[in-house]
A tleap script that builds the chain and sets N, CA, C and O, in Angstrom:
source leaprc.protein.ff14SB
mol = sequence {
  NMET GLU GLN TYR ASN GLN TYR CYS ASN LYS
  HIE GLU LYS LEU THR PHE LYS ASP TYR GLU
  GLY ASN ILE GLU GLU ILE GLU LEU ILE GLN
  ILE LEU ILE ASP GLU TYR GLU SER ARG THR
  ILE GLU GLN PRO LYS GLY MET ASN PRO VAL
  GLU MET ILE GLN TYR LEU ILE ASP GLU ASN
  SER LEU SER LYS SER GLN LEU ALA LYS GLN
  LEU LYS VAL SER ARG GLN LEU ILE THR ASP
  ILE LEU ASN TYR ARG ARG ASN ILE SER LYS
  THR MET VAL ASN LYS LEU ALA GLU LEU PHE
  SER LEU ASN PRO SER ALA PHE SER LYS PRO
  TYR LYS LEU LYS ASN SER LYS PRO LYS LYS
  ILE ARG GLN THR CALA
}
set mol.1.N position { 74.714 85.832 109.887 }
set mol.1.CA position { 76.063 85.777 109.376 }
set mol.1.C position { 76.118 84.916 108.110 }
set mol.1.O position { 76.855 85.228 107.174 }
set mol.2.N position { 75.351 83.855 108.087 }
set mol.2.CA position { 75.316 82.985 106.913 }
set mol.2.C position { 74.805 83.757 105.694 }
set mol.2.O position { 75.366 83.665 104.602 }
set mol.3.N position { 73.734 84.515 105.902 }
set mol.3.CA position { 73.162 85.301 104.807 }
set mol.3.C position { 74.151 86.388 104.363 }
set mol.3.O position { 74.284 86.658 103.169 }
set mol.4.N position { 74.828 86.996 105.310 }
set mol.4.CA position { 75.843 88.008 105.004 }
set mol.4.C position { 76.915 87.402 104.096 }
set mol.4.O position { 77.281 87.998 103.083 }
set mol.5.N position { 77.411 86.232 104.455 }
set mol.5.CA position { 78.436 85.565 103.647 }
set mol.5.C position { 77.910 85.220 102.253 }
set mol.5.O position { 78.646 85.321 101.272 }
set mol.6.N position { 76.657 84.818 102.162 }
set mol.6.CA position { 76.056 84.517 100.860 }
set mol.6.C position { 76.015 85.778 99.989 }
set mol.6.O position { 76.348 85.732 98.805 }
set mol.7.N position { 75.607 86.896 100.581 }
set mol.7.CA position { 75.555 88.154 99.838 }
set mol.7.C position { 76.958 88.594 99.406 }
set mol.7.O position { 77.139 89.081 98.290 }
set mol.8.N position { 77.931 88.427 100.271 }
set mol.8.CA position { 79.304 88.796 99.915 }
set mol.8.C position { 79.795 87.964 98.733 }
set mol.8.O position { 80.407 88.494 97.806 }
set mol.9.N position { 79.524 86.663 98.771 }
set mol.9.CA position { 79.929 85.787 97.676 }
set mol.9.C position { 79.218 86.154 96.377 }
set mol.9.O position { 79.831 86.186 95.310 }
set mol.10.N position { 77.919 86.430 96.479 }
set mol.10.CA position { 77.155 86.798 95.290 }
set mol.10.C position { 77.656 88.124 94.721 }
set mol.10.O position { 77.796 88.271 93.507 }
set mol.11.N position { 77.921 89.077 95.593 }
set mol.11.CA position { 78.444 90.381 95.178 }
set mol.11.C position { 79.752 90.198 94.400 }
set mol.11.O position { 79.941 90.797 93.341 }
set mol.12.N position { 80.639 89.378 94.929 }
set mol.12.CA position { 81.924 89.141 94.288 }
set mol.12.C position { 81.750 88.484 92.916 }
set mol.12.O position { 82.385 88.888 91.942 }
set mol.13.N position { 80.888 87.473 92.850 }
set mol.13.CA position { 80.660 86.776 91.579 }
set mol.13.C position { 80.075 87.713 90.523 }
set mol.13.O position { 80.521 87.714 89.376 }
set mol.14.N position { 79.078 88.506 90.909 }
set mol.14.CA position { 78.454 89.431 89.960 }
set mol.14.C position { 79.436 90.505 89.496 }
set mol.14.O position { 79.428 90.910 88.334 }
set mol.15.N position { 80.270 90.951 90.411 }
set mol.15.CA position { 81.229 92.002 90.086 }
set mol.15.C position { 82.233 91.518 89.044 }
set mol.15.O position { 82.554 92.243 88.103 }
set mol.16.N position { 82.724 90.306 89.209 }
set mol.16.CA position { 83.729 89.799 88.289 }
set mol.16.C position { 83.134 89.189 87.024 }
set mol.16.O position { 83.804 89.112 85.994 }
set mol.17.N position { 81.885 88.759 87.099 }
set mol.17.CA position { 81.248 88.127 85.941 }
set mol.17.C position { 80.877 89.168 84.879 }
set mol.17.O position { 81.332 89.095 83.737 }
set mol.18.N position { 80.050 90.128 85.268 }
set mol.18.CA position { 79.583 91.145 84.312 }
set mol.18.C position { 79.138 92.366 85.105 }
set mol.18.O position { 77.951 92.557 85.369 }
set mol.19.N position { 80.114 93.189 85.480 }
set mol.19.CA position { 79.829 94.334 86.340 }
set mol.19.C position { 78.770 95.249 85.732 }
set mol.19.O position { 77.779 95.572 86.386 }
set mol.20.N position { 78.975 95.665 84.488 }
set mol.20.CA position { 78.050 96.604 83.842 }
set mol.20.C position { 76.640 96.016 83.729 }
set mol.20.O position { 75.655 96.728 83.926 }
set mol.21.N position { 76.541 94.749 83.421 }
set mol.21.CA position { 75.235 94.117 83.245 }
set mol.21.C position { 74.495 93.869 84.548 }
set mol.21.O position { 73.276 93.699 84.559 }
set mol.22.N position { 75.249 93.851 85.656 }
set mol.22.CA position { 74.651 93.546 86.959 }
set mol.22.C position { 74.728 94.710 87.929 }
set mol.22.O position { 74.556 94.520 89.133 }
set mol.23.N position { 74.981 95.898 87.435 }
set mol.23.CA position { 75.242 97.052 88.295 }
set mol.23.C position { 74.142 97.310 89.330 }
set mol.23.O position { 74.448 97.602 90.486 }
set mol.24.N position { 72.878 97.209 88.938 }
set mol.24.CA position { 71.793 97.494 89.879 }
set mol.24.C position { 71.756 96.470 91.011 }
set mol.24.O position { 71.602 96.832 92.177 }
set mol.25.N position { 71.897 95.196 90.665 }
set mol.25.CA position { 71.884 94.149 91.695 }
set mol.25.C position { 73.120 94.257 92.588 }
set mol.25.O position { 73.032 94.047 93.798 }
set mol.26.N position { 74.264 94.581 91.998 }
set mol.26.CA position { 75.502 94.750 92.769 }
set mol.26.C position { 75.341 95.895 93.772 }
set mol.26.O position { 75.723 95.764 94.934 }
set mol.27.N position { 74.779 97.006 93.323 }
set mol.27.CA position { 74.585 98.155 94.221 }
set mol.27.C position { 73.616 97.833 95.349 }
set mol.27.O position { 73.839 98.244 96.488 }
set mol.28.N position { 72.557 97.113 95.056 }
set mol.28.CA position { 71.605 96.722 96.090 }
set mol.28.C position { 72.259 95.801 97.119 }
set mol.28.O position { 72.087 95.987 98.324 }
set mol.29.N position { 72.996 94.825 96.646 }
set mol.29.CA position { 73.690 93.912 97.565 }
set mol.29.C position { 74.707 94.687 98.392 }
set mol.29.O position { 74.872 94.414 99.581 }
set mol.30.N position { 75.392 95.654 97.777 }
set mol.30.CA position { 76.371 96.462 98.503 }
set mol.30.C position { 75.707 97.247 99.634 }
set mol.30.O position { 76.272 97.374 100.720 }
set mol.31.N position { 74.524 97.766 99.381 }
set mol.31.CA position { 73.780 98.493 100.425 }
set mol.31.C position { 73.463 97.562 101.588 }
set mol.31.O position { 73.623 97.935 102.750 }
set mol.32.N position { 73.017 96.360 101.276 }
set mol.32.CA position { 72.692 95.385 102.334 }
set mol.32.C position { 73.935 94.995 103.132 }
set mol.32.O position { 73.891 94.904 104.359 }
set mol.33.N position { 75.033 94.766 102.431 }
set mol.33.CA position { 76.287 94.406 103.104 }
set mol.33.C position { 76.747 95.549 104.000 }
set mol.33.O position { 77.098 95.328 105.159 }
set mol.34.N position { 76.745 96.774 103.466 }
set mol.34.CA position { 77.179 97.938 104.247 }
set mol.34.C position { 76.311 98.138 105.484 }
set mol.34.O position { 76.821 98.428 106.566 }
set mol.35.N position { 75.013 97.985 105.323 }
set mol.35.CA position { 74.095 98.154 106.450 }
set mol.35.C position { 74.369 97.119 107.535 }
set mol.35.O position { 74.409 97.448 108.720 }
set mol.36.N position { 74.555 95.882 107.129 }
set mol.36.CA position { 74.850 94.815 108.101 }
set mol.36.C position { 76.165 95.109 108.830 }
set mol.36.O position { 76.247 94.999 110.053 }
set mol.37.N position { 77.188 95.483 108.059 }
set mol.37.CA position { 78.488 95.755 108.671 }
set mol.37.C position { 78.436 96.941 109.630 }
set mol.37.O position { 79.072 96.912 110.683 }
set mol.38.N position { 77.693 97.969 109.279 }
set mol.38.CA position { 77.624 99.141 110.155 }
set mol.38.C position { 76.897 98.831 111.462 }
set mol.38.O position { 77.125 99.487 112.478 }
set mol.39.N position { 76.031 97.835 111.428 }
set mol.39.CA position { 75.296 97.452 112.647 }
set mol.39.C position { 76.047 96.437 113.499 }
set mol.39.O position { 75.877 96.408 114.718 }
set mol.40.N position { 76.867 95.613 112.879 }
set mol.40.CA position { 77.440 94.480 113.613 }
set mol.40.C position { 78.930 94.551 113.866 }
set mol.40.O position { 79.408 94.025 114.871 }
set mol.41.N position { 79.674 95.186 112.981 }
set mol.41.CA position { 81.117 95.211 113.151 }
set mol.41.C position { 81.470 96.292 114.148 }
set mol.41.O position { 81.179 97.471 113.947 }
set mol.42.N position { 82.103 95.868 115.226 }
set mol.42.CA position { 82.441 96.801 116.281 }
set mol.42.C position { 83.682 97.595 115.946 }
set mol.42.O position { 84.689 97.065 115.474 }
set mol.43.N position { 83.578 98.841 116.199 }
set mol.43.CA position { 84.697 99.739 115.986 }
set mol.43.C position { 85.629 99.619 117.194 }
set mol.43.O position { 85.177 99.743 118.332 }
set mol.44.N position { 86.915 99.381 116.963 }
set mol.44.CA position { 87.834 99.283 118.100 }
set mol.44.C position { 87.822 100.572 118.920 }
set mol.44.O position { 87.846 101.674 118.374 }
set mol.45.N position { 87.785 100.410 120.215 }
set mol.45.CA position { 87.707 101.571 121.105 }
set mol.45.C position { 89.109 102.045 121.493 }
set mol.45.O position { 90.070 101.276 121.486 }
set mol.46.N position { 89.194 103.305 121.822 }
set mol.46.CA position { 90.443 103.868 122.313 }
set mol.46.C position { 91.433 104.241 121.231 }
set mol.46.O position { 92.566 104.619 121.531 }
set mol.47.N position { 91.026 104.141 119.982 }
set mol.47.CA position { 91.935 104.507 118.895 }
set mol.47.C position { 91.727 105.966 118.510 }
set mol.47.O position { 90.604 106.470 118.471 }
set mol.48.N position { 92.837 106.623 118.229 }
set mol.48.CA position { 92.689 107.965 117.684 }
set mol.48.C position { 92.390 107.826 116.191 }
set mol.48.O position { 92.526 106.729 115.649 }
set mol.49.N position { 91.991 108.893 115.514 }
set mol.49.CA position { 91.613 108.789 114.101 }
set mol.49.C position { 92.697 108.206 113.186 }
set mol.49.O position { 92.386 107.474 112.247 }
set mol.50.N position { 93.941 108.523 113.452 }
set mol.50.CA position { 95.027 108.003 112.621 }
set mol.50.C position { 95.154 106.493 112.817 }
set mol.50.O position { 95.296 105.746 111.849 }
set mol.51.N position { 95.102 106.054 114.056 }
set mol.51.CA position { 95.153 104.612 114.331 }
set mol.51.C position { 93.969 103.901 113.692 }
set mol.51.O position { 94.104 102.780 113.201 }
set mol.52.N position { 92.804 104.554 113.697 }
set mol.52.CA position { 91.607 103.974 113.084 }
set mol.52.C position { 91.808 103.802 111.579 }
set mol.52.O position { 91.465 102.758 111.023 }
set mol.53.N position { 92.358 104.810 110.922 }
set mol.53.CA position { 92.605 104.708 109.481 }
set mol.53.C position { 93.586 103.578 109.194 }
set mol.53.O position { 93.370 102.786 108.278 }
set mol.54.N position { 94.662 103.499 109.971 }
set mol.54.CA position { 95.650 102.441 109.759 }
set mol.54.C position { 95.016 101.068 109.977 }
set mol.54.O position { 95.273 100.128 109.225 }
set mol.55.N position { 94.192 100.965 111.004 }
set mol.55.CA position { 93.475 99.710 111.286 }
set mol.55.C position { 92.597 99.316 110.097 }
set mol.55.O position { 92.594 98.158 109.681 }
set mol.56.N position { 91.857 100.274 109.556 }
set mol.56.CA position { 90.962 100.003 108.428 }
set mol.56.C position { 91.736 99.655 107.157 }
set mol.56.O position { 91.299 98.816 106.370 }
set mol.57.N position { 92.872 100.294 106.964 }
set mol.57.CA position { 93.732 99.959 105.823 }
set mol.57.C position { 94.168 98.495 105.938 }
set mol.57.O position { 94.090 97.733 104.975 }
set mol.58.N position { 94.624 98.125 107.125 }
set mol.58.CA position { 95.083 96.749 107.347 }
set mol.58.C position { 93.942 95.746 107.211 }
set mol.58.O position { 94.093 94.712 106.559 }
set mol.59.N position { 92.801 96.053 107.827 }
set mol.59.CA position { 91.652 95.135 107.804 }
set mol.59.C position { 91.103 94.923 106.396 }
set mol.59.O position { 90.613 93.842 106.069 }
set mol.60.N position { 91.189 95.953 105.573 }
set mol.60.CA position { 90.654 95.880 104.217 }
set mol.60.C position { 91.734 95.588 103.173 }
set mol.60.O position { 91.481 95.644 101.969 }
set mol.61.N position { 92.933 95.279 103.650 }
set mol.61.CA position { 94.067 94.960 102.774 }
set mol.61.C position { 94.240 96.009 101.671 }
set mol.61.O position { 94.375 95.689 100.490 }
set mol.62.N position { 94.230 97.261 102.098 }
set mol.62.CA position { 94.394 98.383 101.168 }
set mol.62.C position { 95.814 98.920 101.243 }
set mol.62.O position { 96.469 98.831 102.281 }
set mol.63.N position { 96.272 99.466 100.157 }
set mol.63.CA position { 97.514 100.221 100.183 }
set mol.63.C position { 97.139 101.693 100.360 }
set mol.63.O position { 95.974 102.064 100.210 }
set mol.64.N position { 98.110 102.513 100.672 }
set mol.64.CA position { 97.847 103.947 100.792 }
set mol.64.C position { 97.357 104.498 99.455 }
set mol.64.O position { 96.468 105.348 99.409 }
set mol.65.N position { 97.947 104.006 98.378 }
set mol.65.CA position { 97.548 104.461 97.044 }
set mol.65.C position { 96.104 104.093 96.731 }
set mol.65.O position { 95.357 104.897 96.173 }
set mol.66.N position { 95.717 102.878 97.090 }
set mol.66.CA position { 94.343 102.440 96.849 }
set mol.66.C position { 93.364 103.283 97.654 }
set mol.66.O position { 92.323 103.696 97.144 }
set mol.67.N position { 93.703 103.535 98.915 }
set mol.67.CA position { 92.835 104.368 99.750 }
set mol.67.C position { 92.729 105.770 99.159 }
set mol.67.O position { 91.635 106.328 99.072 }
set mol.68.N position { 93.845 106.329 98.760 }
set mol.68.CA position { 93.848 107.679 98.181 }
set mol.68.C position { 92.970 107.725 96.935 }
set mol.68.O position { 92.219 108.679 96.734 }
set mol.69.N position { 93.066 106.699 96.106 }
set mol.69.CA position { 92.272 106.657 94.879 }
set mol.69.C position { 90.780 106.590 95.201 }
set mol.69.O position { 89.976 107.276 94.570 }
set mol.70.N position { 90.410 105.762 96.185 }
set mol.70.CA position { 89.002 105.642 96.555 }
set mol.70.C position { 88.461 106.937 97.143 }
set mol.70.O position { 87.290 107.269 96.957 }
set mol.71.N position { 89.313 107.667 97.851 }
set mol.71.CA position { 88.888 108.924 98.474 }
set mol.71.C position { 89.057 110.123 97.542 }
set mol.71.O position { 88.627 111.234 97.855 }
set mol.72.N position { 89.690 109.880 96.393 }
set mol.72.CA position { 89.964 110.942 95.418 }
set mol.72.C position { 90.817 112.056 96.030 }
set mol.72.O position { 90.518 113.244 95.902 }
set mol.73.N position { 91.896 111.624 96.702 }
set mol.73.CA position { 92.880 112.541 97.271 }
set mol.73.C position { 94.268 112.043 96.872 }
set mol.73.O position { 94.399 110.971 96.282 }
set mol.74.N position { 95.293 112.813 97.191 }
set mol.74.CA position { 96.652 112.394 96.853 }
set mol.74.C position { 97.158 111.354 97.854 }
set mol.74.O position { 96.737 111.307 99.010 }
set mol.75.N position { 98.069 110.534 97.364 }
set mol.75.CA position { 98.711 109.546 98.240 }
set mol.75.C position { 99.509 110.271 99.321 }
set mol.75.O position { 99.590 109.811 100.460 }
set mol.76.N position { 100.097 111.412 98.951 }
set mol.76.CA position { 100.885 112.197 99.902 }
set mol.76.C position { 100.035 112.657 101.085 }
set mol.76.O position { 100.509 112.670 102.221 }
set mol.77.N position { 98.793 113.032 100.827 }
set mol.77.CA position { 97.900 113.448 101.911 }
set mol.77.C position { 97.676 112.286 102.879 }
set mol.77.O position { 97.739 112.469 104.094 }
set mol.78.N position { 97.417 111.103 102.346 }
set mol.78.CA position { 97.222 109.924 103.201 }
set mol.78.C position { 98.479 109.652 104.011 }
set mol.78.O position { 98.401 109.383 105.209 }
set mol.79.N position { 99.633 109.719 103.367 }
set mol.79.CA position { 100.910 109.497 104.057 }
set mol.79.C position { 101.114 110.524 105.164 }
set mol.79.O position { 101.505 110.171 106.276 }
set mol.80.N position { 100.849 111.791 104.864 }
set mol.80.CA position { 101.010 112.847 105.868 }
set mol.80.C position { 100.086 112.638 107.062 }
set mol.80.O position { 100.489 112.853 108.205 }
set mol.81.N position { 98.858 112.223 106.804 }
set mol.81.CA position { 97.916 111.967 107.902 }
set mol.81.C position { 98.404 110.789 108.735 }
set mol.81.O position { 98.416 110.862 109.964 }
set mol.82.N position { 98.807 109.704 108.075 }
set mol.82.CA position { 99.251 108.510 108.796 }
set mol.82.C position { 100.550 108.730 109.565 }
set mol.82.O position { 100.838 108.010 110.521 }
set mol.83.N position { 101.327 109.714 109.153 }
set mol.83.CA position { 102.571 110.045 109.857 }
set mol.83.C position { 102.394 111.216 110.824 }
set mol.83.O position { 103.372 111.790 111.302 }
set mol.84.N position { 101.142 111.561 111.104 }
set mol.84.CA position { 100.810 112.616 112.067 }
set mol.84.C position { 101.388 113.971 111.671 }
set mol.84.O position { 101.749 114.773 112.533 }
set mol.85.N position { 101.476 114.225 110.364 }
set mol.85.CA position { 101.978 115.521 109.907 }
set mol.85.C position { 100.854 116.465 109.513 }
set mol.85.O position { 101.062 117.675 109.427 }
set mol.86.N position { 99.652 115.917 109.270 }
set mol.86.CA position { 98.508 116.752 108.880 }
set mol.86.C position { 97.266 116.303 109.620 }
set mol.86.O position { 97.081 115.119 109.904 }
set mol.87.N position { 96.424 117.264 109.923 }
set mol.87.CA position { 95.130 116.954 110.526 }
set mol.87.C position { 94.172 116.428 109.473 }
set mol.87.O position { 94.375 116.632 108.276 }
set mol.88.N position { 93.146 115.763 109.918 }
set mol.88.CA position { 92.110 115.261 109.022 }
set mol.88.C position { 91.055 116.358 108.896 }
set mol.88.O position { 90.454 116.766 109.890 }
set mol.89.N position { 90.836 116.828 107.688 }
set mol.89.CA position { 89.858 117.891 107.453 }
set mol.89.C position { 88.437 117.350 107.612 }
set mol.89.O position { 88.214 116.140 107.619 }
set mol.90.N position { 87.493 118.266 107.738 }
set mol.90.CA position { 86.086 117.858 107.844 }
set mol.90.C position { 85.642 117.113 106.594 }
set mol.90.O position { 84.882 116.148 106.677 }
set mol.91.N position { 86.113 117.557 105.448 }
set mol.91.CA position { 85.783 116.880 104.196 }
set mol.91.C position { 86.320 115.457 104.209 }
set mol.91.O position { 85.624 114.522 103.814 }
set mol.92.N position { 87.559 115.295 104.664 }
set mol.92.CA position { 88.174 113.972 104.730 }
set mol.92.C position { 87.445 113.087 105.754 }
set mol.92.O position { 87.256 111.893 105.520 }
set mol.93.N position { 87.043 113.667 106.871 }
set mol.93.CA position { 86.268 112.918 107.872 }
set mol.93.C position { 85.028 112.313 107.223 }
set mol.93.O position { 84.726 111.134 107.411 }
set mol.94.N position { 84.321 113.129 106.463 }
set mol.94.CA position { 83.096 112.653 105.807 }
set mol.94.C position { 83.388 111.599 104.749 }
set mol.94.O position { 82.642 110.627 104.626 }
set mol.95.N position { 84.456 111.774 103.986 }
set mol.95.CA position { 84.823 110.787 102.969 }
set mol.95.C position { 85.180 109.441 103.609 }
set mol.95.O position { 84.753 108.387 103.138 }
set mol.96.N position { 85.964 109.493 104.683 }
set mol.96.CA position { 86.358 108.262 105.378 }
set mol.96.C position { 85.140 107.563 105.994 }
set mol.96.O position { 84.997 106.344 105.896 }
set mol.97.N position { 84.272 108.347 106.625 }
set mol.97.CA position { 83.076 107.783 107.249 }
set mol.97.C position { 82.200 107.103 106.208 }
set mol.97.O position { 81.677 106.015 106.448 }
set mol.98.N position { 82.039 107.734 105.064 }
set mol.98.CA position { 81.211 107.159 104.006 }
set mol.98.C position { 81.862 105.900 103.427 }
set mol.98.O position { 81.191 104.887 103.228 }
set mol.99.N position { 83.153 105.966 103.160 }
set mol.99.CA position { 83.858 104.832 102.570 }
set mol.99.C position { 83.795 103.601 103.466 }
set mol.99.O position { 83.553 102.492 102.990 }
set mol.100.N position { 84.013 103.797 104.764 }
set mol.100.CA position { 84.079 102.665 105.689 }
set mol.100.C position { 82.782 102.427 106.457 }
set mol.100.O position { 82.735 101.584 107.353 }
set mol.101.N position { 81.737 103.162 106.110 }
set mol.101.CA position { 80.420 103.023 106.765 }
set mol.101.C position { 80.532 103.135 108.279 }
set mol.101.O position { 80.001 102.308 109.020 }
set mol.102.N position { 81.228 104.167 108.720 }
set mol.102.CA position { 81.383 104.425 110.147 }
set mol.102.C position { 80.853 105.804 110.478 }
set mol.102.O position { 80.668 106.647 109.601 }
set mol.103.N position { 80.617 106.013 111.746 }
set mol.103.CA position { 80.195 107.315 112.220 }
set mol.103.C position { 81.357 108.292 112.050 }
set mol.103.O position { 82.493 107.944 112.371 }
set mol.104.N position { 81.107 109.496 111.557 }
set mol.104.CA position { 82.188 110.470 111.376 }
set mol.104.C position { 82.981 110.761 112.654 }
set mol.104.O position { 84.139 111.170 112.577 }
set mol.105.N position { 82.386 110.561 113.801 }
set mol.105.CA position { 83.100 110.822 115.059 }
set mol.105.C position { 84.338 109.941 115.215 }
set mol.105.O position { 85.248 110.291 115.967 }
set mol.106.N position { 84.386 108.802 114.517 }
set mol.106.CA position { 85.557 107.925 114.584 }
set mol.106.C position { 86.801 108.611 114.025 }
set mol.106.O position { 87.925 108.258 114.382 }
set mol.107.N position { 86.594 109.593 113.147 }
set mol.107.CA position { 87.717 110.258 112.498 }
set mol.107.C position { 87.867 111.722 112.906 }
set mol.107.O position { 88.726 112.428 112.378 }
set mol.108.N position { 87.050 112.173 113.830 }
set mol.108.CA position { 87.094 113.594 114.191 }
set mol.108.C position { 87.540 113.847 115.629 }
set mol.108.O position { 87.443 114.974 116.115 }
set mol.109.N position { 88.023 112.821 116.306 }
set mol.109.CA position { 88.537 113.011 117.663 }
set mol.109.C position { 89.873 113.749 117.606 }
set mol.109.O position { 90.625 113.606 116.642 }
set mol.110.N position { 90.165 114.532 118.633 }
set mol.110.CA position { 91.443 115.257 118.619 }
set mol.110.C position { 92.633 114.308 118.807 }
set mol.110.O position { 92.533 113.294 119.498 }
set mol.111.N position { 93.744 114.655 118.186 }
set mol.111.CA position { 94.998 113.918 118.346 }
set mol.111.C position { 96.136 114.890 118.076 }
set mol.111.O position { 95.946 115.936 117.454 }
set mol.112.N position { 97.315 114.529 118.550 }
set mol.112.CA position { 98.456 115.430 118.411 }
set mol.112.C position { 99.241 115.114 117.148 }
set mol.112.O position { 99.470 113.957 116.796 }
set mol.113.N position { 99.643 116.185 116.484 }
set mol.113.CA position { 100.527 116.052 115.340 }
set mol.113.C position { 101.966 115.972 115.843 }
set mol.113.O position { 102.293 116.480 116.916 }
set mol.114.N position { 102.819 115.324 115.047 }
set mol.114.CA position { 104.237 115.298 115.388 }
set mol.114.C position { 104.826 116.645 115.057 }
set mol.114.O position { 104.448 117.285 114.076 }
set mol.115.N position { 105.755 117.068 115.887 }
set mol.115.CA position { 106.409 118.346 115.631 }
set mol.115.C position { 107.240 118.233 114.373 }
set mol.115.O position { 108.052 117.320 114.219 }
set mol.116.N position { 107.024 119.160 113.495 }
set mol.116.CA position { 107.854 119.186 112.291 }
set mol.116.C position { 109.020 120.117 112.546 }
set mol.116.O position { 108.928 121.048 113.346 }
set mol.117.N position { 110.111 119.856 111.860 }
set mol.117.CA position { 111.292 120.691 112.043 }
set mol.117.C position { 111.011 122.070 111.472 }
set mol.117.O position { 110.481 122.189 110.367 }
set mol.118.N position { 111.356 123.095 112.203 }
set mol.118.CA position { 111.127 124.449 111.679 }
set mol.118.C position { 111.991 124.693 110.438 }
set mol.118.O position { 113.149 124.281 110.378 }
set mol.119.N position { 111.415 125.355 109.476 }
set mol.119.CA position { 112.139 125.650 108.242 }
set mol.119.C position { 113.075 126.811 108.489 }
set mol.119.O position { 112.745 127.782 109.171 }
set mol.120.N position { 114.254 126.677 107.910 }
set mol.120.CA position { 115.227 127.769 108.035 }
set mol.120.C position { 114.840 128.867 107.061 }
set mol.120.O position { 114.538 128.614 105.895 }
set mol.121.N position { 114.856 130.078 107.561 }
set mol.121.CA position { 114.519 131.231 106.727 }
set mol.121.C position { 115.828 131.879 106.303 }
set mol.121.O position { 116.657 132.266 107.127 }
set mol.122.N position { 115.978 131.980 105.021 }
set mol.122.CA position { 117.191 132.582 104.487 }
set mol.122.C position { 117.080 134.099 104.585 }
set mol.122.O position { 116.100 134.700 104.145 }
set mol.123.N position { 118.082 134.684 105.157 }
set mol.123.CA position { 118.077 136.144 105.263 }
set mol.123.C position { 118.755 136.742 104.039 }
set mol.123.O position { 119.759 136.236 103.538 }
set mol.124.N position { 118.177 137.813 103.591 }
set mol.124.CA position { 118.786 138.512 102.455 }
set mol.124.C position { 119.488 139.759 102.966 }
set mol.124.O position { 119.063 140.371 103.946 }
set mol.125.N position { 120.548 140.120 102.302 }
set mol.125.CA position { 121.353 141.267 102.757 }
set mol.125.C position { 120.722 142.572 102.429 }
set mol.125.O position { 121.277 143.624 102.747 }
savepdb mol mol.pdb
quit
């Protein structure tokens, strides 16, 4: 844990000091940090994929917009998923798993969507 904290501090310093000049070292440290986190940080059990995303947003102090930007999707898609209006696609499962260094199964469990109000169909004469 001590070494992990040292790497996190070094990563932060290099990133803010001279990102372009330190890109290779930053990427290497990021790999080490991600590997450590994937082995040691326990994934909360019993959460459905939407709860997991909300948990990760909170834990990483992200906004919906920031998450959408990192995943290269619209903010509306993130909002719809978090409000149980849309399912998480296989592509999104993989993006989330990669971003948070988690097993894709964390985001691919079944869950129920909220019933949306049926749209009124206008009849023409």
